[in-house]
C-alpha positions, 0 to 999 in steps of 0.5 A: 696566305698561301699554305708555303707562307703559313708553314713558315709562320707556324714554324716560326711561332713554335720556334721563338714561342716554345723551343727559345724561350724554353732555353732562355728562360727555364734553363739559363744558368744565371750563376755559372753561365750557359744552360743547366744540364737536366730538367726533369719531364715535371719541369724540375730543375736539377742545377747540379747536373753536369752540363755538357759542353756540346749541348751548351755550344749547340744552343749557342749556334741555336741563338746564333742562327736565330739572331741571324734570321730574325734580327731580335737583341735577346737573341744575340745577347744570349749568344754573347753571354753564352760564347763568353762562357764556351771561351772563359 
């Protein structure tokens, strides 16, 4: 494996195991849809915090791009759910 292939695999692992999983597992609001607006540095969720439209739109874009590149159904599902929230 050359250095570029190794870096590509490392970045993919970080994206899937750290970034996307964080938003999908910890920040998804199952009651009102979209993503919660705040979590503390000690992982205390603040569900009453205001949700930002820009934040939710950026996360929607991220999951859409992740599906386009990685073709994983869970990213498409997340993208569709958040898209419905933003267009409701």
